[in-house]
Rosetta silent file (secondary structure, phi, psi, omega in degrees, C-alpha in Angstrom):
SEQUENCE: XXXXXXXXXXXXXXXXXXXXXXXXXXXXXXXXXXXXXXXXXXXXXXXXXXXXXXXXXXXXXXXXXXXXXXXXXXXXXXXXXXXXXXXXXXXXXXXXXXXXXXXXXXXXXXXXXXXXXXXXXXXXXXXXXXXXXXXXXXXXXXXXXXXXXXXXXXXXXXXXXXXXXXXXXXXXXXXXXXXXXXXXXX
SCORE:     score description
SCORE:     0.000 S_00000001
   1 L     0.000  -43.293 -176.229  112.797   98.857   84.461 S_00000001
   2 H   -85.231    2.009 -176.333  115.702   96.568   85.239 S_00000001
   3 H   -64.169  -23.767  179.772  117.302   99.004   87.686 S_00000001
   4 H   -81.884   -8.387 -179.235  115.699   97.158   90.605 S_00000001
   5 L   -93.604  144.782  175.813  117.328   93.877   89.519 S_00000001
   6 L   -90.586   82.622 -178.655  120.786   92.896   90.534 S_00000001
   7 L  -124.281  153.038  174.773  122.051   92.092   87.059 S_00000001
   8 L   -75.131  151.118 -177.055  125.303   92.691   85.299 S_00000001
   9 H   -52.413  -43.294 -179.487  125.260   95.364   82.603 S_00000001
  10 H   -63.931  -38.916 -179.786  125.732   92.927   79.709 S_00000001
  11 H   -68.548  -41.856  177.272  122.808   90.774   80.854 S_00000001
  12 H   -59.704  -45.172 -179.778  120.541   93.821   81.225 S_00000001
  13 H   -61.489  -45.478 -178.944  121.531   94.952   77.751 S_00000001
  14 H   -64.332  -44.056  179.066  120.897   91.503   76.261 S_00000001
  15 H   -63.970  -43.787 -179.429  117.499   91.142   77.981 S_00000001
  16 H   -65.301  -45.584  179.211  116.445   94.643   76.959 S_00000001
  17 H   -61.591  -37.833  178.379  117.547   94.197   73.346 S_00000001
  18 H   -61.914  -47.210 -179.045  115.645   90.900   73.151 S_00000001
  19 H   -65.806  -43.612  178.811  112.407   92.510   74.354 S_00000001
  20 H   -60.415  -44.026  179.762  112.827   95.532   72.069 S_00000001
  21 H   -60.920  -46.740  179.425  113.445   93.236   69.100 S_00000001
  22 H   -61.676  -42.799 -178.624  110.349   91.129   69.861 S_00000001
  23 H   -66.461  -43.837  179.384  108.167   94.219   70.286 S_00000001
  24 H   -59.632  -45.470 -179.666  109.369   95.841   67.068 S_00000001
  25 H   -61.654  -45.146 -178.250  108.688   92.659   65.111 S_00000001
  26 H   -66.295  -50.209 -173.773  105.205   92.258   66.643 S_00000001
  27 H   -75.029  -42.912 -177.443  104.090   95.893   66.408 S_00000001
  28 H   -57.619  -35.010 -178.190  105.671   96.820   63.068 S_00000001
  29 H   -72.705  -25.226 -176.121  103.718   94.063   61.317 S_00000001
  30 H  -120.198   12.594 -172.675  100.337   95.241   62.692 S_00000001
  31 H   -63.696  -34.941  178.852  100.825   98.959   63.307 S_00000001
  32 H   -61.607  -41.831  177.495   98.462  100.063   60.514 S_00000001
  33 H   -64.762  -42.647  178.563   95.660   98.001   62.051 S_00000001
  34 H   -61.579  -46.338 -176.921   96.479   99.374   65.528 S_00000001
  35 H   -64.400  -35.672  177.381   96.522  102.975   64.242 S_00000001
  36 H   -62.219  -39.874 -177.187   93.127  102.520   62.536 S_00000001
  37 H   -81.873  -36.459 -176.109   91.563  101.434   65.814 S_00000001
  38 L  -126.770   89.729 -172.597   93.481  103.777   68.163 S_00000001
  39 L   -67.875  -19.735 -179.236   94.320  107.026   66.389 S_00000001
  40 L   -85.777   -9.792 -176.408   96.166  108.589   69.380 S_00000001
  41 L   -75.473  134.637  171.170   98.657  105.713   69.657 S_00000001
  42 L  -100.522  168.013  177.233  102.218  106.240   68.504 S_00000001
  43 H   -62.351  -38.571  178.026  104.581  103.425   67.607 S_00000001
  44 H   -62.034  -40.503  176.219  106.502  104.068   70.838 S_00000001
  45 H   -60.092  -45.574 -178.963  103.246  103.708   72.810 S_00000001
  46 H   -62.200  -41.423  177.374  102.533  100.433   71.025 S_00000001
  47 H   -60.938  -42.957 -178.522  106.067   99.171   71.798 S_00000001
  48 H   -63.069  -45.103 -179.457  105.619  100.045   75.487 S_00000001
  49 H   -65.452  -44.126  178.832  102.300   98.226   75.764 S_00000001
  50 H   -61.965  -38.704 -177.332  103.665   95.232   73.875 S_00000001
  51 H   -57.842  -34.045  179.308  106.774   95.140   76.069 S_00000001
  52 H   -61.275  -32.802 -174.649  104.591   94.414   79.078 S_00000001
  53 H   -88.833   -7.514 -175.132  103.331   91.204   77.432 S_00000001
  54 L   -77.687  147.111  168.507  106.741   89.881   76.308 S_00000001
  55 L   -92.245  139.101  176.055  108.628   87.010   77.827 S_00000001
  56 L   -85.608  163.061  174.760  112.299   87.675   78.377 S_00000001
  57 L   -52.776  -45.826  174.970  115.044   85.205   77.460 S_00000001
  58 L  -100.693  101.872 -169.210  115.316   84.672   81.200 S_00000001
  59 H   -51.196  -33.241 -177.684  111.630   84.430   82.135 S_00000001
  60 H   -67.861  -11.622  177.552  112.076   85.786   85.663 S_00000001
  61 H  -108.136   20.916  175.509  113.075   89.141   84.142 S_00000001
  62 L   -66.647  140.540 -176.334  110.025   89.493   81.903 S_00000001
  63 H   -52.259  -44.380 -178.822  108.587   93.021   82.148 S_00000001
  64 H   -63.350  -35.357  178.432  105.179   91.916   83.450 S_00000001
  65 H   -67.339  -47.614 -178.899  106.853   89.855   86.187 S_00000001
  66 H   -63.716  -43.792  179.360  109.156   92.680   87.295 S_00000001
  67 H   -59.502  -51.812 -176.142  106.374   95.247   87.202 S_00000001
  68 H   -70.371  -34.630  176.360  103.976   93.114   89.224 S_00000001
  69 H   -58.923  -40.608 -179.955  106.608   91.891   91.701 S_00000001
  70 H   -73.277  -34.628 -179.801  107.299   95.502   92.587 S_00000001
  71 H   -72.643  -28.779 -177.803  103.610   96.460   92.743 S_00000001
  72 L  -104.991    6.078 -177.464  102.687   93.597   95.084 S_00000001
  73 L   -63.542  156.830  177.526  105.843   93.570   97.218 S_00000001
  74 L   -59.148  -34.056  177.804  105.549   93.811  100.998 S_00000001
  75 L  -103.672   72.617 -174.355  107.324   97.156  100.735 S_00000001
  76 H   -60.360  -33.030 -179.486  105.091   98.608   97.997 S_00000001
  77 H   -59.274  -49.530  177.366  106.463  102.127   98.440 S_00000001
  78 H   -69.438  -35.827  177.906  109.968  101.020   97.457 S_00000001
  79 H   -59.071  -47.389  179.188  108.538   98.616   94.893 S_00000001
  80 H   -65.687  -39.073  178.306  106.701  101.430   93.118 S_00000001
  81 H   -60.552  -38.786 -179.663  109.770  103.646   93.392 S_00000001
  82 H   -61.219  -34.356 -173.649  111.842  100.926   91.668 S_00000001
  83 H  -115.760   15.160 -172.406  109.593  100.856   88.614 S_00000001
  84 H   -58.761  -40.166 -179.333  108.177  104.392   88.671 S_00000001
  85 H   -66.139  -47.112  178.633  109.690  105.507   85.339 S_00000001
  86 H   -63.756  -44.929 -179.166  108.492  102.418   83.478 S_00000001
  87 H   -59.345  -42.296 -179.828  105.098  102.530   85.211 S_00000001
  88 H   -61.346  -50.685 -176.951  104.616  106.189   84.261 S_00000001
  89 H   -72.271  -31.269  177.038  105.323  105.713   80.549 S_00000001
  90 H   -65.016  -48.772  179.207  103.411  102.415   80.457 S_00000001
  91 H   -65.192  -38.474  177.696  100.287  103.992   81.988 S_00000001
  92 H   -60.377  -40.845  177.639  100.627  107.065   79.794 S_00000001
  93 H   -69.970  -43.959  179.158  100.616  104.806   76.726 S_00000001
  94 H   -58.808  -37.863 -176.478   97.737  102.647   78.011 S_00000001
  95 L   -70.688   -3.722  175.381   95.586  105.709   78.577 S_00000001
  96 L   -85.637   -6.329  173.438   95.687  106.453   74.863 S_00000001
  97 L  -111.459  147.837 -176.892   93.360  103.530   74.281 S_00000001
  98 L   -70.120  154.800  174.545   89.802  103.594   75.636 S_00000001
  99 E   -64.452  148.932  177.414   88.770  101.607   78.650 S_00000001
 100 E  -107.081  123.540  175.341   87.103   98.310   77.908 S_00000001
 101 L  -111.821  118.931 -177.358   83.828   97.564   79.723 S_00000001
 102 L   -64.571  141.497 -177.538   82.636   93.967   79.251 S_00000001
 103 L   -60.498  -38.321 -178.395   79.167   93.630   77.747 S_00000001
 104 L   -89.268    1.630  178.494   78.024   91.152   80.380 S_00000001
 105 L    78.870   10.123 -178.356   79.592   93.171   83.228 S_00000001
 106 L  -132.356  146.807  168.515   82.083   90.433   84.099 S_00000001
 107 E  -122.919  156.220 -175.507   85.716   89.634   83.489 S_00000001
 108 E  -124.375  145.554 -176.674   87.300   86.289   84.273 S_00000001
 109 E  -141.178  132.420  175.634   90.675   85.424   85.744 S_00000001
 110 E  -100.532  130.760  179.256   92.393   82.096   86.278 S_00000001
 111 E  -124.326  124.012 -179.963   94.738   81.938   89.258 S_00000001
 112 E  -110.799   96.950  177.840   97.069   78.997   89.751 S_00000001
 113 L  -162.936  173.876  174.341   98.356   78.987   93.298 S_00000001
 114 L   -76.406  132.918 -178.112   97.700   77.497   96.682 S_00000001
 115 E  -132.505  165.281  176.270   94.560   79.018   98.144 S_00000001
 116 E  -138.274  147.572  177.242   92.461   78.748  101.233 S_00000001
 117 L   -90.871   -4.045  174.413   88.821   79.523  101.765 S_00000001
 118 L  -146.804  160.352 -178.278   89.544   80.751  105.284 S_00000001
 119 L   -66.987  132.259 -179.341   92.474   82.366  107.027 S_00000001
 120 L  -112.988  103.650 -177.468   95.028   79.797  108.163 S_00000001
 121 L   -64.273  -18.253 -179.458   97.095   81.117  111.088 S_00000001
 122 L   -87.977  -11.277 -178.289   99.578   78.249  110.632 S_00000001
 123 L  -143.242   94.979 -177.803  100.351   79.070  107.003 S_00000001
 124 L   -72.932  -10.076  178.075  100.612   82.711  106.039 S_00000001
 125 L   -77.932  -17.722  176.857  101.430   81.736  102.427 S_00000001
 126 L   -83.437  126.596 -178.266   97.840   80.608  101.843 S_00000001
 127 E   -95.709  125.591 -179.941   95.693   83.526  100.701 S_00000001
 128 E   -77.213  124.807  174.458   92.064   83.450  101.846 S_00000001
 129 L  -122.366  117.775 -179.572   89.573   83.856   98.989 S_00000001
 130 L  -125.775  138.829 -179.566   85.940   83.783   99.975 S_00000001
 131 L   -53.998  135.429  177.839   82.909   84.285   97.737 S_00000001
 132 L    90.359  -15.395  179.228   81.536   87.788   97.999 S_00000001
 133 L   -76.959  154.867  174.529   84.724   89.328   99.387 S_00000001
 134 L   -90.136  132.244  177.656   86.447   92.212   97.666 S_00000001
 135 L  -121.281  126.963  177.143   89.934   91.435   96.426 S_00000001
 136 L   -98.784  123.260  174.976   92.299   94.177   95.343 S_00000001
 137 L   -93.964  106.732 -177.363   94.844   93.186   92.729 S_00000001
 138 L   -73.188  -26.178  177.277   97.713   95.608   93.310 S_00000001
 139 L   -93.114  176.745  173.021   99.503   94.428   90.211 S_00000001
 140 L   -76.056  144.123 -179.766   98.289   94.310   86.653 S_00000001
 141 L  -136.005  137.991  177.916   96.280   91.204   85.976 S_00000001
 142 L   -80.734  135.608  177.770   95.236   89.537   82.756 S_00000001
 143 L  -137.558  172.291  176.764   91.547   88.878   82.396 S_00000001
 144 E  -141.474  145.109  174.120   89.155   87.865   79.661 S_00000001
 145 L   -77.788   -7.584 -176.678   85.526   88.731   78.943 S_00000001
 146 L  -112.735  111.863 -179.504   85.139   85.115   77.791 S_00000001
 147 H   -60.170  -29.426  178.622   85.155   82.431   80.513 S_00000001
 148 H   -62.580  -36.884  177.208   86.064   79.821   77.869 S_00000001
 149 H   -62.495  -42.002  179.150   89.313   81.706   77.223 S_00000001
 150 H   -62.509  -44.233  179.426   90.068   81.555   80.946 S_00000001
 151 H   -64.485  -29.660  179.542   89.427   77.813   81.052 S_00000001
 152 H   -63.884  -26.288  177.330   91.790   77.311   78.099 S_00000001
 153 H   -69.214  -24.245  178.533   94.644   78.473   80.337 S_00000001
 154 H   -62.877  -35.935  179.439   93.950   75.513   82.605 S_00000001
 155 H   -63.144  -33.837  179.367   95.103   73.175   79.856 S_00000001
 156 H   -72.319  -24.168 -173.944   98.441   74.997   79.803 S_00000001
 157 L  -112.004   35.508 -174.649   98.788   74.599   83.567 S_00000001
 158 L   -56.733  -31.227 -177.274   97.783   70.926   83.900 S_00000001
 159 L   -71.594  -15.974  179.758  100.619   70.157   86.319 S_00000001
 160 L   -89.389  126.082 -174.005   99.184   72.629   88.836 S_00000001
 161 L   -84.594  -31.712 -175.213   96.551   70.997   90.998 S_00000001
 162 L  -105.421  119.398 -178.100   94.961   74.027   92.656 S_00000001
 163 E  -134.752  140.788  175.166   93.218   76.517   90.410 S_00000001
 164 E  -122.039  137.105  173.153   90.750   79.272   91.119 S_00000001
 165 E  -109.424  118.829  176.835   88.568   80.964   88.522 S_00000001
 166 E   -92.076  138.671  166.855   87.539   84.463   89.517 S_00000001
 167 E  -107.838  112.077 -178.535   84.454   86.121   88.159 S_00000001
 168 E   -94.644  124.950 -177.671   85.117   89.824   88.492 S_00000001
 169 L  -133.099 -175.826 -178.554   81.972   91.917   88.558 S_00000001
 170 L    91.774 -142.698  179.513   80.692   95.306   89.556 S_00000001
 171 L   -84.372   69.899 -173.253   82.307   98.405   88.112 S_00000001
 172 L  -103.748  138.094  178.546   84.915   96.337   86.277 S_00000001
 173 L  -153.838  169.606  178.024   86.928   97.537   83.304 S_00000001
 174 E  -160.304 -164.921  174.695   90.278   97.056   81.680 S_00000001
 175 E  -118.199  131.099  177.890   92.246   97.822   78.545 S_00000001
 176 L   -83.710  101.906 -177.014   91.845   95.651   75.478 S_00000001
 177 L  -106.755   22.142 -178.881   95.475   95.075   74.486 S_00000001
 178 L   -53.116  -41.428 -178.585   94.803   92.192   72.104 S_00000001
 179 L   -71.514  -18.103 -178.124   96.367   94.083   69.167 S_00000001
 180 L  -100.734  -12.059 -170.292   99.501   94.800   71.221 S_00000001
 181 L   -71.205  125.800 -179.201   99.852   91.392   72.831 S_00000001
 182 L   -59.844  -32.260 -176.695  103.023   89.549   71.952 S_00000001
 183 L   -95.046    6.527 -179.965  101.224   86.203   72.264 S_00000001
 184 L    54.339   37.727  178.405   98.175   87.247   70.219 S_00000001
 185 L   -88.323  156.200  178.177   95.930   86.374   73.170 S_00000001
 186 L   -93.881    0.000    0.000   92.427   87.747   73.573 S_00000001
């Protein structure tokens, strides 16, 4: 996973050991509950899924950040190549739990960034989001079936002035990783 980062060996080792330690502590305490719900899951699968949700000592090297940076990079081919081994085992583990289809047919996502409702030729950093358009998230994205949960993230991001709440509909599904989540989020 860290092979795409320009880090010294000791730092990679320290970051990796930190994440492994956090995952073991989180999963070992709840593995019986996880196994009851998902009988095909192994402890290694649970560690892999949990690792995605962990924050690293140095936040910019957190697994979810590295994975998504490579998946959404301008050069996606090389980005995917950089994380292909991790992505393969992560997806293999995720596929051992059933897909989650929200009862109301919607998932919700809070996005904190600068946005535009129309294309701005003077500022390519503004992403146009318009109601009714299809948006492809090339990276993994956290969502919730409960809009109230999404709004609760706004309180954490009070310093950010521009926020968008997406209502994702249609043939929408995800994986319920609540039991694997390092932060015990829903």
